[in-house]
Rosetta silent file (secondary structure, phi, psi, omega in degrees, C-alpha in Angstrom):
SEQUENCE: MTESDMYWQTNLAMGFGASEFSFYTYMTKPDFRYKDGGMGEVDGAAFINLDGSKTELYRYTKRIISEMKKFLSVSEKYGYESSHIVAESGKTYEDFDWTRYIVENEKCPLSVTVDKGVALITRRINGDDELYMFENIGNVRDELFEGVPPTRLSVALPEGAKKFYFRGEEISATPNSDGVYGFSLKTGDAVFVEITRSAV
SCORE:     score description
SCORE:     0.000 S_00000001
   1 L     0.000  102.692 -178.449   -8.731    2.722   -1.120 S_00000001
   2 L   -85.046  172.192  176.165   -6.163   -0.045   -1.243 S_00000001
   3 H   -60.043  -41.405  178.437   -6.662   -3.700   -0.260 S_00000001
   4 H   -63.576  -38.752  174.749   -4.861   -3.006    3.018 S_00000001
   5 H   -57.523  -44.109 -178.187   -7.167   -0.058    3.676 S_00000001
   6 H   -64.843  -44.539  177.665  -10.189   -2.332    3.243 S_00000001
   7 H   -62.224  -41.161  178.880   -8.745   -4.941    5.610 S_00000001
   8 H   -52.140  -48.947 -176.058   -7.941   -2.148    8.086 S_00000001
   9 H   -74.211  -44.085 -175.796  -11.543   -1.036    8.190 S_00000001
  10 H   -72.233  -38.134  178.579  -13.341   -4.420    8.029 S_00000001
  11 H   -66.934  -41.215  177.582  -11.135   -6.148   10.591 S_00000001
  12 H   -57.873  -46.659  178.589  -11.479   -3.195   12.976 S_00000001
  13 H   -60.651  -45.403  179.479  -15.272   -3.351   12.603 S_00000001
  14 H   -62.040  -37.826  179.798  -15.307   -7.124   13.096 S_00000001
  15 H   -60.891  -29.806  178.454  -13.194   -6.757   16.236 S_00000001
  16 L   -90.754   -2.027  175.683  -15.926   -4.582   17.770 S_00000001
  17 L   109.422    6.116  179.711  -18.638   -7.046   16.720 S_00000001
  18 L   -61.383  141.496  178.052  -19.872   -5.863   13.342 S_00000001
  19 L  -124.868   -6.338  178.834  -21.664   -8.561   11.368 S_00000001
  20 L  -135.962  146.134  174.022  -22.839   -6.675    8.268 S_00000001
  21 L  -133.733  141.471  177.403  -21.182   -4.321    5.807 S_00000001
  22 L  -127.224  138.778 -177.075  -22.783   -2.189    3.154 S_00000001
  23 L  -132.234  149.216  174.760  -21.024   -0.499    0.302 S_00000001
  24 L  -154.015  160.452  175.258  -22.101    1.790   -2.481 S_00000001
  25 L  -102.282  111.906 -177.121  -20.678    3.988   -5.197 S_00000001
  26 L   -96.740  -12.178  176.375  -21.770    7.577   -4.652 S_00000001
  27 L  -161.063  136.146  169.502  -19.578    9.107   -7.390 S_00000001
  28 L  -139.680  149.359 -176.025  -17.516    7.949  -10.324 S_00000001
  29 L  -115.371  150.208 -173.837  -15.816   10.000  -12.997 S_00000001
  30 L   -80.276   60.085  175.174  -15.476    9.354  -16.722 S_00000001
  31 L  -121.666   97.923 -171.747  -11.730    8.786  -16.770 S_00000001
  32 H   -79.778    1.592  175.928  -11.118    5.339  -18.164 S_00000001
  33 H   -66.138  -23.938 -177.862   -7.364    5.520  -17.688 S_00000001
  34 H  -112.662   46.785 -173.825   -8.065    4.215  -14.168 S_00000001
  35 L   -63.827  -26.838 -178.573  -10.486    1.494  -15.096 S_00000001
  36 L   -94.464   16.761  175.712   -9.056   -0.916  -12.508 S_00000001
  37 L    79.794 -164.979  179.638   -9.474    1.402   -9.560 S_00000001
  38 L   149.517 -153.779 -177.850   -6.666    2.542   -7.299 S_00000001
  39 L   -66.877  159.145 -173.180   -6.063    5.177   -4.660 S_00000001
  40 L   -65.325  -17.487 -174.554   -8.886    7.501   -3.637 S_00000001
  41 L   -80.841  -10.629 -172.813   -7.228   10.533   -5.219 S_00000001
  42 L  -106.641  154.653  176.234   -7.609    9.291   -8.801 S_00000001
  43 L   -62.504  144.958  175.945  -10.617    9.151  -11.127 S_00000001
  44 L    86.504   -1.050 -175.450  -12.327    5.817  -11.462 S_00000001
  45 L   -88.766   61.668  176.578  -11.391    4.606   -7.951 S_00000001
  46 L  -125.259 -179.066  178.930  -14.906    3.416   -7.079 S_00000001
  47 L   -68.411  -35.470  176.430  -16.556   -0.003   -6.961 S_00000001
  48 E  -132.220  153.620  175.181  -17.808    0.518  -10.516 S_00000001
  49 L   -89.061  174.087 -179.550  -16.805    2.799  -13.365 S_00000001
  50 L   -57.600  -32.898 -178.007  -19.026    5.120  -15.292 S_00000001
  51 L   -84.966    3.630  179.303  -19.526    2.465  -17.942 S_00000001
  52 L    89.409   -3.260  179.060  -20.656   -0.069  -15.258 S_00000001
  53 L   -71.846  151.893 -178.751  -17.524   -2.160  -15.308 S_00000001
  54 E   -87.885  144.849 -176.392  -16.217   -3.496  -12.034 S_00000001
  55 L  -101.216  175.045  174.138  -12.892   -2.290  -10.599 S_00000001
  56 H   -62.678  -34.617  178.335  -10.146   -4.004   -8.605 S_00000001
  57 H   -58.297  -44.985  177.751  -11.627   -2.298   -5.509 S_00000001
  58 H   -60.011  -45.440 -174.056  -14.903   -4.186   -6.180 S_00000001
  59 H   -69.120  -44.305 -178.161  -13.123   -7.509   -6.671 S_00000001
  60 H   -77.531  -27.445  175.017  -10.933   -7.474   -3.601 S_00000001
  61 H   -66.058  -41.641  176.240  -13.710   -6.072   -1.391 S_00000001
  62 H   -59.093  -41.174  176.955  -15.960   -8.948   -2.503 S_00000001
  63 H   -65.063  -44.176 -178.600  -13.199  -11.420   -1.556 S_00000001
  64 H   -62.334  -42.726 -179.025  -12.586   -9.780    1.790 S_00000001
  65 H   -65.404  -37.281  177.263  -16.284   -9.826    2.666 S_00000001
  66 H   -64.969  -34.799  174.848  -16.473  -13.552    1.723 S_00000001
  67 H   -64.310  -44.193  179.109  -13.581  -14.191    4.132 S_00000001
  68 H   -61.755  -37.656 -179.929  -15.452  -12.354    6.890 S_00000001
  69 H   -62.969  -35.518  176.829  -18.572  -14.392    6.238 S_00000001
  70 H   -59.990  -34.161 -172.801  -16.615  -17.626    6.844 S_00000001
  71 H   -90.366   -8.669 -171.812  -15.637  -16.346   10.287 S_00000001
  72 H   -62.473  -35.651 -178.680  -19.080  -15.074   11.178 S_00000001
  73 H   -62.629  -27.834  175.068  -20.278  -18.333   12.796 S_00000001
  74 H   -82.498  -51.046 -171.937  -17.461  -17.902   15.352 S_00000001
  75 H   -60.448  -42.260 -173.171  -17.634  -14.134   15.714 S_00000001
  76 L   -69.461   -7.881  178.048  -21.383  -13.790   16.282 S_00000001
  77 L   -79.098  -13.754 -170.748  -21.276  -15.888   19.491 S_00000001
  78 L  -113.158  139.930  176.263  -19.358  -13.164   21.331 S_00000001
  79 E   -99.888  146.070 -176.781  -20.381   -9.822   22.782 S_00000001
  80 E   -66.243  138.094 -179.003  -18.077   -6.831   22.916 S_00000001
  81 E  -121.289  -52.167 -176.396  -16.306   -6.335   26.269 S_00000001
  82 E  -161.282  165.765  176.770  -13.294   -3.997   25.838 S_00000001
  83 E  -139.966  150.447 -174.648  -10.676   -2.561   23.467 S_00000001
  84 E  -147.757  143.812  176.733   -7.035   -1.582   23.983 S_00000001
  85 E  -113.875  129.157  179.272   -4.350    0.086   21.960 S_00000001
  86 E  -119.119  125.455 -179.229   -0.703   -0.970   22.284 S_00000001
  87 E  -110.909  163.807  175.754    2.022    1.158   20.731 S_00000001
  88 L   -57.155  160.128 -176.399    5.712    0.631   20.152 S_00000001
  89 L   -54.748  132.238  176.731    8.065    1.350   23.063 S_00000001
  90 L    87.546   -0.137  179.803    8.130    4.988   24.064 S_00000001
  91 L  -125.405  161.817  172.683    4.856    5.908   22.328 S_00000001
  92 L  -126.744  172.275  179.884    1.144    5.965   23.149 S_00000001
  93 H   -58.527  -23.674 -179.337   -1.949    5.877   20.932 S_00000001
  94 H   -71.159  -14.583  178.300   -1.960    9.720   21.031 S_00000001
  95 H   -77.740   -7.840 -177.107    1.248    9.705   18.943 S_00000001
  96 L  -120.987  114.111 -174.499   -0.683    8.367   15.939 S_00000001
  97 H   -50.383  -39.321 -172.018   -3.222   10.694   14.362 S_00000001
  98 H   -84.951    0.308  178.036   -5.529    7.931   13.135 S_00000001
  99 H  -106.111   -7.308 -172.722   -5.899    6.173   16.525 S_00000001
 100 L   -62.069  -26.312 -174.371   -7.008    9.045   18.667 S_00000001
 101 L  -106.516    9.814  177.081  -10.706    8.470   18.162 S_00000001
 102 L   -84.098  132.526  178.916  -10.781    4.671   18.519 S_00000001
 103 L   -58.065  131.687  178.516  -12.536    3.631   21.777 S_00000001
 104 L  -137.120  135.118  173.618  -10.008    2.458   24.297 S_00000001
 105 L   -91.504 -171.821 -179.230  -10.489    1.024   27.779 S_00000001
 106 L   -67.714 -168.193 -174.571   -7.959    0.976   30.552 S_00000001
 107 L   -45.231  134.278 -179.833   -4.772   -1.054   30.565 S_00000001
 108 L   -60.054  132.480 -176.660   -4.782   -4.107   28.315 S_00000001
 109 L   -72.999  -12.870  178.994   -5.352   -7.272   30.428 S_00000001
 110 L  -105.738  161.083  175.613   -2.826   -9.207   28.317 S_00000001
 111 E   -89.859  102.229 -174.774    0.899   -8.791   27.905 S_00000001
 112 E  -125.916  135.275  175.743    1.171   -7.504   24.311 S_00000001
 113 E  -131.750  152.070  171.808    4.154   -5.836   22.599 S_00000001
 114 E  -128.940  143.389 -177.414    4.711   -4.558   19.049 S_00000001
 115 L   -79.028  -18.817  174.342    8.140   -3.912   17.613 S_00000001
 116 L  -162.710  160.071  177.453    6.868   -0.774   15.779 S_00000001
 117 L    75.891 -146.809 -172.442    3.690    1.115   15.084 S_00000001
 118 E  -147.476  143.318 -179.143    0.420    0.478   16.900 S_00000001
 119 E  -126.717  149.702  172.946   -1.964   -2.417   17.379 S_00000001
 120 E  -106.962  133.497  174.664   -5.623   -2.650   18.385 S_00000001
 121 E  -121.207  126.790  172.426   -6.728   -5.437   20.675 S_00000001
 122 E  -116.406  145.197  178.467  -10.428   -6.142   21.274 S_00000001
 123 E  -120.187  128.392  176.806  -11.860   -8.566   23.752 S_00000001
 124 E  -126.157  148.734 -172.475  -15.323  -10.164   23.347 S_00000001
 125 E  -130.667  157.359  171.600  -16.870  -12.689   25.680 S_00000001
 126 E  -148.475   93.708 -172.148  -19.422  -15.454   25.845 S_00000001
 127 L    65.511 -125.301  178.648  -19.629  -16.740   29.409 S_00000001
 128 L   -85.770   -8.185 -176.298  -16.132  -17.919   30.313 S_00000001
 129 E   -87.006  152.584 -177.810  -15.074  -18.071   26.671 S_00000001
 130 E  -134.747  152.888  174.151  -13.230  -15.191   24.955 S_00000001
 131 E  -129.619  114.387  177.017  -12.540  -13.908   21.442 S_00000001
 132 E  -104.585  145.518  171.141   -9.569  -11.589   21.020 S_00000001
 133 E  -119.733  136.262  174.646   -8.634   -9.623   17.907 S_00000001
 134 E  -122.166  109.089 -175.628   -5.081   -8.380   17.370 S_00000001
 135 E  -120.057  135.207  169.519   -4.875   -5.906   14.470 S_00000001
 136 E   -76.554  105.831  179.520   -2.003   -3.900   13.003 S_00000001
 137 L  -106.487   40.447  178.298   -3.649   -0.465   12.730 S_00000001
 138 L   -75.594 -170.747 -175.735   -0.512    1.290   11.505 S_00000001
 139 L   -88.611  115.107 -178.536   -0.391    3.655    8.543 S_00000001
 140 H   -56.845  -37.122 -176.543   -1.047    1.890    5.237 S_00000001
 141 H   -68.633  -24.261  174.865    0.896    4.516    3.334 S_00000001
 142 H   -62.734  -39.004  176.786    4.064    3.785    5.298 S_00000001
 143 H   -74.772  -40.427 -173.804    4.078    0.282    3.820 S_00000001
 144 H   -68.930  -45.679 -173.552    2.886    1.363    0.405 S_00000001
 145 H  -104.707  -24.888 -175.808    5.308    4.229   -0.191 S_00000001
 146 H  -104.021   -6.887  178.940    8.073    3.798    2.391 S_00000001
 147 L    69.823   25.628  178.905    8.481   -0.023    2.223 S_00000001
 148 L   -64.367  125.510 -178.620    7.980   -0.406    5.967 S_00000001
 149 L   -71.249  169.318 -177.523    7.980   -4.143    6.741 S_00000001
 150 L   -59.730  155.073  178.627    5.165   -5.891    8.674 S_00000001
 151 E   -84.499  140.652  174.460    4.829   -5.304   12.422 S_00000001
 152 E   -96.523  115.638 -179.063    5.789   -8.112   14.816 S_00000001
 153 E  -107.206  128.198  177.015    3.171   -8.575   17.534 S_00000001
 154 E  -117.307  139.040 -178.135    3.899  -10.774   20.618 S_00000001
 155 E  -148.177  139.875  169.820    1.270  -11.834   23.149 S_00000001
 156 E   -98.350  115.050 -175.891    1.033  -14.088   26.179 S_00000001
 157 L   -91.402  150.555  178.676   -2.475  -15.657   26.040 S_00000001
 158 L   -71.069  170.867 -179.257   -4.553  -16.797   29.003 S_00000001
 159 L   -65.216  152.692  179.491   -5.297  -20.452   29.730 S_00000001
 160 L   135.220  162.782  178.158   -7.822  -22.338   27.610 S_00000001
 161 E   -72.280  132.394 -171.539   -8.227  -24.236   24.362 S_00000001
 162 E  -117.792  137.987  170.556   -7.134  -21.893   21.565 S_00000001
 163 E  -126.647  139.380 -176.324   -8.134  -21.537   17.906 S_00000001
 164 E  -116.100  139.434 -176.570   -6.512  -18.983   15.668 S_00000001
 165 E  -130.655  137.033  175.491   -8.133  -17.329   12.619 S_00000001
 166 E  -139.895  122.632 -179.408   -6.718  -15.213    9.786 S_00000001
 167 L    52.005   45.266  172.629   -8.758  -13.897    6.874 S_00000001
 168 L    84.492   -6.092 -175.920  -11.615  -16.229    7.712 S_00000001
 169 E  -112.953  144.911  174.423   -9.556  -19.406    7.892 S_00000001
 170 E   -74.356  136.559 -179.088   -8.340  -21.338   10.953 S_00000001
 171 E  -126.805  165.353  175.730   -4.581  -21.305   11.184 S_00000001
 172 L   -98.353  148.842  177.426   -1.981  -22.952   13.423 S_00000001
 173 L  -147.067  138.079 -176.380    0.136  -21.074   15.916 S_00000001
 174 L  -125.555  131.927  177.268    2.798  -22.347   18.318 S_00000001
 175 L   -77.498  158.719  172.783    4.165  -20.404   21.339 S_00000001
 176 L   -75.752 -174.461 -176.129    7.865  -20.036   22.023 S_00000001
 177 L   -63.060  -21.182  177.369    9.550  -21.580   25.068 S_00000001
 178 L   -93.797    7.611  179.149    8.167  -18.746   27.256 S_00000001
 179 L    79.685   17.132 -175.910    4.603  -19.367   26.158 S_00000001
 180 E  -101.922  132.808  175.329    4.492  -16.218   23.979 S_00000001
 181 E   -91.502  142.913  177.123    2.803  -16.257   20.539 S_00000001
 182 E  -123.254  139.978  178.335    4.252  -14.138   17.731 S_00000001
 183 E  -135.351  134.243  175.884    2.498  -12.845   14.625 S_00000001
 184 E  -101.428  115.251 -171.642    3.828  -10.881   11.673 S_00000001
 185 E  -122.895  124.000  169.253    1.061   -8.513   10.537 S_00000001
 186 L   -73.616  162.764  177.692    0.936   -6.132    7.608 S_00000001
 187 L   -55.087  130.202 -179.881   -1.092   -2.970    8.069 S_00000001
 188 L    92.228  -20.317  178.050   -4.770   -3.929    8.247 S_00000001
 189 L   -69.799  149.887 -179.407   -4.056   -7.544    9.005 S_00000001
 190 E  -146.362  145.006  169.604   -5.650   -9.114   12.110 S_00000001
 191 E  -112.856  129.860  173.683   -5.481  -12.427   13.954 S_00000001
 192 E  -103.674  136.211 -179.414   -8.500  -13.540   15.902 S_00000001
 193 E  -124.314  120.455  176.442   -7.969  -15.911   18.825 S_00000001
 194 E   -99.699  126.095 -179.748  -10.845  -17.876   20.313 S_00000001
 195 E  -120.672  114.609 -178.516  -10.199  -19.216   23.807 S_00000001
 196 E  -113.512  147.455 -173.155  -12.670  -21.723   25.185 S_00000001
 197 L  -118.070   -7.586 -179.489  -12.617  -23.271   28.656 S_00000001
 198 L   -66.815  -25.005 -178.004  -15.437  -25.859   28.493 S_00000001
 199 L   -95.946    2.498 -174.565  -13.056  -28.401   26.985 S_00000001
 200 L   -94.472    0.000    0.000  -10.238  -27.723   29.486 S_00000001
C-alpha cells in the first residue's frame, strides 16, 4: 500500500461523500527488514510492526486523514448526486480492470478530457450549489514502475463562484482563454471544486 494507493482510496471515498475512515492491522509478520512498511507483498507492510513500532504506512495515512479532516467542513454540506468516468481518447472505463465496478451514471454533464488513463468525476449538490471531484484513478503501478508522468485533466466548469481544494487546502486555479481549467494529477490525486451561486 503506497502513499498514492492511499490517496486513490480516500479521495474516491470522499468524492462519494464518505466522512469517516477506519483502519486496523489484522496481520503483521516478524520480519524487521521491512520496518518502515512498503508494498503489500512484503512482510511488515502494515500500520504497525510486530514489535509495536509505527511504519511509513501509518505515518502517511495519518497525514492524509488530517488533510481530509480539514476539508470535511466543506464536503459534509453536499449530498451525492452522480458519478462519471472519463477515459483517454479511444477508450472507455471497461478498458481498465480496476474501474469496471465503480458506480457510473450516464454521460458526464461537464466537458472533461484526460490526455491518458482514466478519471473519476463525482457531483454532489446542496440546493443550487455543487461540489465536484476530479480524480486520476489510473494504475498506481504504472507511475511507480514504468515512470508514467501525471495525467493532464481539462474541464470547462459551469457558472458560479469557484473554490478549488487539493489535499485539504484551498488552492488557486485560472482558466485558459477558452475558459477551460487544467490540472496535472498523479495517480490518486484529486481536485475538489466547490461552485456556489448565492454570491453571483
